[in-house]
C-alpha positions in Angstrom: -2.9 -31.2 2.7 -2.2 -27.5 3.2 0.6 -26.5 5.9 -1.6 -24.3 7.5 -5.3 -24.2 7.1 -7.2 -21.3 5.9 -8.4 -18.7 8.3 -10.6 -15.3 8.2 -9.5 -12.7 11.1 -11.9 -9.7 11.3 -10.6 -6.6 12.5 -13.2 -5.2 15.0 -13.8 -2.1 17.8 -14.6 -3.4 21.0 -17.2 -5.9 22.1 -20.0 -5.1 20.3 -17.7 -5.6 17.0 -16.2 -9.1 18.4 -19.7 -10.6 19.0 -20.8 -9.4 15.5 -17.8 -10.9 13.8 -18.1 -14.1 15.5 -22.0 -14.4 14.7 -20.8 -13.8 11.1 -18.5 -17.0 11.3 -14.9 -15.5 11.6 -12.1 -17.8 12.8 -10.4 -15.0 14.9 -10.7 -11.6 15.7 -8.3 -8.7 16.1 -9.5 -6.6 18.9 -8.8 -3.0 18.6 -10.1 0.3 20.0 -10.2 3.5 17.4 -10.3 1.9 14.0 -10.5 5.5 12.8 -6.9 6.0 13.9 -6.0 2.3 12.3 -6.7 0.6 15.4 -5.5 1.2 19.2 -4.8 -1.0 22.3 -8.2 -1.4 23.7 -8.8 -0.9 27.7 -8.5 -4.1 30.1 -12.2 -3.9 31.0 -12.9 -4.6 27.2 -10.4 -7.6 27.2 -12.1 -8.9 30.1 -15.4 -8.7 28.9 -14.2 -10.1 25.4 -13.0 -13.3 27.3 -16.3 -13.6 29.1 -18.2 -13.5 25.6 -16.0 -14.6 23.2 -16.5 -18.3 21.2 -13.5 -17.9 19.1 -10.1 -16.6 19.8 -9.1 -12.9 19.5 -5.8 -11.3 19.4 -5.4 -7.7 21.0 -3.4 -5.0 19.0 -0.7 -3.5 21.0 -0.4 0.5 19.9 -0.4 3.0 22.3 -1.0 5.7 19.7 -2.2 6.6 16.4 0.6 7.4 13.5 3.9 6.0 12.9 5.6 3.2 14.6 8.5 4.7 16.0 8.1 4.7 19.7 9.6 6.3 22.3 11.2 4.4 25.5 8.2 5.2 27.4 5.8 4.1 24.7 7.8 1.0 24.3 7.7 0.4 28.2 3.8 0.5 28.1 3.8 -1.7 25.2 5.5 -4.2 27.3 3.2 -3.8 30.5 0.3 -4.2 28.2 1.7 -7.7 27.0 2.2 -8.7 30.5 -1.4 -7.9 31.7 -2.7 -9.7 28.7 -0.6 -12.6 29.2 -1.8 -13.0 33.0 -5.3 -12.8 31.4 -4.5 -16.0 29.1 -5.5 -13.7 26.1 -5.0 -16.0 23.0 -2.9 -13.6 21.1 -1.3 -10.1 20.5 -0.4 -7.9 17.4 2.5 -5.5 17.4 4.7 -3.5 15.1 7.8 -1.8 15.8 10.0 0.1 13.3 13.4 1.7 13.1 13.5 5.3 11.8 15.2 4.1 8.6 12.2 1.7 7.7 13.4 -1.5 9.1 11.7 -3.9 11.4 12.9 -2.9 15.0 14.3 -6.5 15.4 15.4 -6.1 19.0 12.1 -4.3 20.4 10.4 -7.1 18.2 12.2 -9.9 20.0 11.8 -8.5 23.4 7.8 -8.0 22.6 7.7 -11.8 21.4 9.5 -12.9 24.0 7.3 -11.3 26.9 4.4 -12.4 25.0 4.6 -16.1 25.1 3.1 -18.6 25.0 0.5 -15.9 23.4 0.6 -16.0 19.6 2.1 -12.9 18.3 1.1 -11.1 14.8 3.2 -8.2 13.2 0.6 -5.6 11.9 0.8 -3.6 8.7 3.9 -1.6 10.4 5.4 -4.6 7.6 4.0 -2.5 5.0 5.8 0.6 6.0 9.3 -0.9 5.5 11.7 0.0 3.0 12.4 -3.7 2.1 9.6 -6.1 2.5 11.9 -9.2 2.0 14.4 -7.9 4.4 11.2 -7.3 7.1 9.9 -10.9 6.4 13.3 -12.3 7.5 13.4 -10.0 10.5 10.4 -11.2 11.6 10.8 -14.7 11.0 14.4 -14.4 13.2 12.5 -12.7 16.0 9.9 -15.4 16.1 6.8 -13.5 15.2 4.1 -16.1 14.0 2.3 -14.1 11.5 2.4 -11.0 9.3 -0.6 -9.0 8.3 0.2 -7.0 4.8 -1.6 -5.6 2.0 1.5 -5.9 -0.1 3.0 -2.5 0.8 0.1 -0.7 -1.1 -3.1 0.9 0.0 -5.1 -2.4 -1.0 -4.4 -6.1 -1.7 -5.3 -5.8 -4.9 -2.6 -2.9 -5.8 -0.3 -5.0 -3.8 -1.0 -8.7 -5.2 2.2 -9.2 -6.9 4.1 -8.4 -3.5 1.4 -10.6 -1.7 2.2 -13.3 -3.6 6.1 -13.2 -3.5 5.8 -12.7 0.3 3.7 -15.8 0.6 6.3 -17.8 -1.6 9.3 -16.4 0.6 7.5 -17.2 3.7 7.4 -21.0 2.7 6.0 -21.6 5.8 8.1 -20.4 8.2 5.7 -17.8 9.2 1.8 -17.3 8.3 1.0 -14.7 5.8 -2.3 -13.0 6.4 -3.4 -10.4 3.6 -5.9 -7.3 4.1 -6.5 -4.2 2.4 -10.1 -3.4 1.0 -11.0 -7.1 0.8 -15.0 -7.6 0.5 -17.1 -10.3 -1.3 -16.3 -8.7 -4.6 -12.7 -9.6 -4.5 -11.4 -11.6 -1.6 -11.8 -15.1 -3.7 -9.7 -13.8 -6.6 -7.0 -12.3 -4.3 -6.9 -15.7 -2.3 -6.4 -17.5 -5.8 -3.7 -15.2 -7.0 -1.5 -14.8 -3.9 -1.8 -18.3 -2.3 -1.9 -16.6 1.3 -2.6 -18.5 4.5 -5.0 -16.2 6.0 -7.0 -13.1 5.1 -8.2 -10.1 7.4 -10.6 -7.3 6.8 -13.1 -5.0 8.6 -16.7 -5.3 7.6 -18.0 -2.1 8.8 -21.3 -0.2 8.7 -22.1 3.4 9.8 -25.3 4.0 11.8 -26.6 6.7 13.3 -26.8 7.5 17.1 -29.7 6.8 19.2 -29.1 10.1 20.7 -32.3 12.1 20.7 -30.9 15.7 22.2 -28.0 17.0 20.4 -25.9 19.8 21.6 -25.0 22.0 18.3 -22.4 24.0 20.3 -20.1 21.1 21.5 -18.0 18.7 19.6 -15.6 16.0 21.1 -12.0 15.3 19.8 -12.0 17.8 16.7 -13.9 15.6 14.6 -16.8 16.8 12.5 -19.6 17.5 14.7 -22.0 15.1 12.8 -19.5 12.2 13.4 -20.3 12.7 17.2 -23.6 11.2 15.9 -22.4 8.0 14.2 -21.3 4.8 15.4 -19.2 2.3 13.3 -20.2 -1.0 13.7 -19.0 -4.4 12.4 -21.8 -5.8 9.7 -22.5 -9.7 10.4 -24.0 -10.3 7.1 -21.1 -8.2 5.2 -18.7 -10.9 7.1 -20.9 -14.0 6.3 -21.0 -13.1 2.7 -17.3 -12.1 2.2 -16.3 -15.4 4.3 -18.4 -17.3 2.1 -17.0 -15.8 -1.0 -13.4 -16.6 0.3 -14.0 -20.1 1.2 -15.8 -20.7 -2.5 -12.2 -19.8 -3.9 
């Protein structure tokens, strides 16, 4: 009997993504805003609505901005406040990651976030993949009490990072859950699961659809993106979730 039951987590943006992922058979969701920036902390309104509609657990990313994971004192204080608010709402879990300037897991800050989060579950996101030594980083997360680490094996995709993923799962040895990510889809997820022996897998099955806006002002763009991006919406693809989960569980 495995130490940890195999699970699939879907990374989603907002409420519609959560609903689509659970309809596709996900075991859990990572709830984010702004996946274009790799995922930022969603609003409390989104979280409250998620609690109302969720039929599966969801973990909320605690990431105040895009870019690196070296946070100012004020940014770190805001992360603690977000965690406190989510704990009071009885959210199932949070997703965190803090680094030092020299590429280490910031152990003191990580431990402070874990302590603030309990009894919520705590995952370290792909800040882990930005460390200078994944073996050292893994031991730091274990000491800090983190429950789970999300990793692509320190490469852009799980396929490229497959050797490090395998080694990370072996080094973890049941002390922390290892969740693989990075370019996973129905064509490769089974092979990567078999090769690495990870406990869990994580992916975002996204599709882009055209906006329903009939009127479009050609003179104004928001946020510095290409104008056509103003009239596209990125959604979680329920059928792609379903197919990829089926492929993973067939491994």
